[in-house]
C-alpha positions, 0 to 999 in steps of 0.5 A: 991332168985331164981325166979319161974321156967319158964314153958317150952314152946311147942317149947322147949319141943317138940322133933325134927320134924320127917317127916311123913311116905309117904303114899303109892301111889295108883294104879292110881298114880303108873300107871301114874308115870310108863308111865311118868318116865319109858317111857316118855309118857305124860298122861292126867290129871284126873282119870283113867289114860289116855295117850296123843295121837299124841305126841309119837304115834297115834293109830289105833282102830280096831276089835281085830279079825282083829288086831290079823290077822294083827300083822305080819305087825308090828315090834317085838317091836311095842306096841299093846294093847287090851280092850275087843273086840278092839285092839289098834295098836300104829303107828307113830305120824301123821298117823291118819291124813294120814289114810283117804287118805291112805284108798282112795288110797288103794281103801277102802275109799268107804266101811264102815270099823270098823277102826278108828284112834286117833291122836293129841289132843286125848287120850287112856286109859292107859293099866295096866303095867305088868311084861312084860313091863320090870323092871318098871312093876307094876303088876305080870304076870298073874294078868289078866286071858288070853283071846283068843287073849292074856291077857284081864282084868277081868273087861274089863280094857285095857292091853298090848298084846305087851307091850312097853319096858322102856328105848327103843325109841318107835318111831323106832318100829312104822309103818310109812308112810316113810317106803314105800320109804325104810326110816329106819327099821320101819314097813310100815304103808301102808302095815299095813293099807291095811292088817287091812282094808282087815281083817276089811272087812272080819270080817264085812262080816262074822258078816253080814252072821251070822245074821238071814235073816230078819236082813240082809234084814233090813240092806240092 
């Protein structure tokens, strides 16, 4: 009288779908998200994370010793990064194109200076965000042991000596050529370049003098 019971289908017997727990973001993803969401800085696809240069800022790549001696030419909010024996000074977009002309105008153009600029189309290694970078920081202060010029990654990773502040427009703190004519309150790019070039030259002379006489003769 009653037919055989119908077997329960998988769709009828299955419990409602429960979303799978999100996998925790690895460090690379967290770093990329911090730069893009907290600072609004574009990154370059790939791993490790690199920051696109020429959009929000350009970079002066200098010996850390020369950069440290030039920090007085920067504003209090000007970001500065360190990687090993190199220092990266963030400057206004377009500054990389101005650098050769500035060095010539300041009469540094004929000397070999360990000073380069990264501009549009370039990129820089993304320093690991720290607690000093504001509420969006990812790693606690002290995650890297302090070095002679500030925190230096134990594995040679780039770190912030003067970190950017989330929620602040970085452009207002960057050295710019327009500051030469008293436009705005940004640091003066011309004074910065002249100071950096001076200290780059001093570092070069000091290293040359420290070489054995035979090597000095070969380098002439």
